[in-house]
C-alpha positions in Angstrom: 98.6 66.8 111.7 96.9 68.5 114.1 98.5 68.2 117.3 102.2 68.9 114.4 100.0 72.3 113.5 98.4 73.9 116.7 101.9 74.0 117.6 103.8 75.0 114.0 101.2 77.7 113.2 101.5 80.2 116.8 105.7 79.1 116.8 106.1 80.2 112.9 104.3 83.7 113.2 106.0 84.0 117.1 109.3 83.7 114.9 108.7 85.4 111.5 107.4 88.9 113.2 110.7 88.2 115.6 112.4 88.2 113.2 110.9 90.1 110.3 110.3 93.1 112.3 112.0 93.4 115.5 115.1 92.0 114.9 115.5 94.1 112.2 114.1 96.8 112.9 117.0 96.9 116.1 119.9 95.6 113.3 118.9 98.9 111.5 118.0 101.6 114.5 122.0 101.2 115.2 122.5 101.4 112.1 120.7 105.1 110.7 120.3 106.0 114.0 116.3 106.2 114.6 113.1 103.6 114.3 112.2 102.6 110.8 109.1 102.3 111.8 108.3 105.4 110.4 104.1 104.5 109.5 102.5 107.7 110.2 100.5 109.1 113.8 98.3 112.0 112.3 94.2 111.1 111.0 95.8 110.7 107.0 94.3 108.0 104.7 98.1 106.2 104.9 98.1 106.6 108.1 94.5 104.5 108.4 96.8 101.6 106.0 99.2 101.3 108.9 96.8 101.4 111.4 94.8 99.0 109.5 98.3 97.0 108.7 99.3 96.5 112.7 95.4 95.6 113.5 95.9 92.2 110.9 99.4 91.8 113.2 97.2 92.1 116.2 94.3 89.4 115.3 96.8 87.4 113.7 98.8 87.0 116.9 94.8 86.7 119.0 93.8 84.0 116.3 97.5 81.3 116.4 97.6 81.8 120.6 93.4 80.4 120.5 95.0 78.2 117.5 97.3 77.2 120.2 94.7 76.8 122.9 91.7 75.3 120.9 93.0 73.2 118.5 90.4 71.0 116.9 87.5 74.5 117.4 89.3 76.4 115.3 90.6 73.7 112.3 86.7 73.4 112.4 85.3 76.9 113.0 84.7 78.4 109.2 85.8 75.8 107.5 86.0 76.3 104.0 85.6 72.3 102.5 87.8 72.7 100.0 90.2 69.1 100.5 90.8 67.3 102.8 94.5 65.9 101.9 97.3 66.5 104.4 99.0 66.4 100.5 97.9 70.4 100.8 98.4 71.6 104.7 102.3 69.8 104.0 102.1 72.5 100.6 101.2 75.0 102.9 103.4 74.5 105.3 106.4 74.2 102.9 105.0 77.7 101.4 105.1 79.6 104.7 109.2 78.7 105.1 109.8 79.0 101.7 108.2 82.3 102.3 109.9 83.0 106.0 113.2 82.5 104.1 112.0 84.4 101.3 111.2 87.7 102.7 114.7 87.7 105.1 116.7 87.3 102.4 114.8 90.2 100.9 114.8 92.6 103.9 118.7 91.7 104.9 119.4 93.1 100.7 117.6 96.8 101.9 120.6 96.5 104.4 119.6 100.2 105.5 116.8 101.3 103.2 114.9 98.8 105.1 112.2 100.5 106.3 108.0 99.8 107.6 106.4 102.6 105.3 107.6 105.5 103.7 110.8 107.7 105.2 110.4 111.2 104.1 113.4 112.8 106.0 116.3 110.2 104.1 116.7 109.6 101.4 117.0 105.3 100.9 119.3 104.0 98.1 116.9 101.9 95.1 117.9 98.6 95.7 117.7 96.4 92.5 120.0 93.7 93.0 119.2 90.0 94.7 116.1 88.5 95.2 114.6 92.6 93.5 115.3 91.1 90.5 112.9 89.4 90.1 110.3 91.1 92.8 109.9 95.4 93.0 108.6 94.3 96.4 109.8 91.1 97.6 109.2 91.3 101.2 105.9 91.6 100.1 105.6 89.2 97.9 107.2 86.2 100.7 104.7 87.4 103.5 101.4 87.1 100.7 102.1 83.4 99.5 103.2 83.3 103.7 99.7 83.7 104.5 98.8 82.1 101.5 100.6 78.3 103.3 98.6 79.5 106.0 95.2 79.8 104.6 96.1 75.8 102.8 97.0 74.5 106.4 93.5 75.9 107.8 91.2 76.6 105.7 89.0 78.2 107.4 86.8 81.4 106.5 88.4 83.6 108.8 92.5 82.6 107.0 91.0 83.5 104.1 90.0 86.5 105.3 93.6 87.6 106.5 94.3 86.8 102.6 92.4 88.6 101.8 92.5 92.1 103.3 96.6 91.2 104.2 97.1 91.6 100.1 95.0 94.1 99.7 96.4 96.7 102.5 100.0 95.6 101.1 98.8 96.4 97.8 97.4 99.7 99.0 101.2 100.3 100.5 103.5 99.2 97.5 101.5 101.5 95.3 102.4 104.0 97.8 105.8 103.4 98.0 106.0 103.7 93.8 104.9 107.0 93.8 107.5 107.9 96.5 110.0 105.9 95.4 109.6 107.8 91.6 110.3 111.2 92.9 113.5 109.9 95.1 114.7 108.0 92.2 113.2 109.9 89.1 114.3 108.1 85.7 116.1 105.1 87.3 113.1 104.2 89.9 110.9 103.9 85.6 113.6 102.3 84.3 113.2 99.4 87.0 109.9 99.3 86.9 109.7 98.2 83.5 112.6 96.1 83.8 110.8 93.9 86.5 107.0 92.9 88.0 105.5 94.4 90.8 105.5 91.4 92.9 107.4 89.2 90.0 108.8 89.1 86.9 106.1 87.3 84.2 110.3 86.6 82.1 
């Protein structure tokens, strides 16, 4: 199992970011005529959130690269002895794969409205169909599930920190985007908020 995880983890995250960030960014940029990465680069609080998000991604890449080189060491370092069953690891792998598929579907359904950050220069369409009928933030939901699955596969303090800090940063970003969407779409977004949960619909 260790040998499989050794190659699965780095391959998974390289593929995840290559497709769901780089690939989607290129596709959307061609359609809208500019980069969809609209995170601010000033010294504002919002820019700091974007900086933390990029820092987490960089740290995740470094960690997975080290995992490829030193799998046994990384598995044992700061290990949280919650479980030893391989079934739990397999469950985590399944979660990661399903989360990846979920994120790609959600991004495709957003089409030209997909952004990395809040676009104050171009009004985007409010997407409420497809996966957005069940979650107002299916992309962030998928990313959270992916990190949770990673923790199940490799239960260490480091992977738990990725899950915890990543979730906090995403929740802050979600609330910033909600304020923006409410200003942009008004009653339409307010009605959408009442129908669909922030992360998933409970009914």
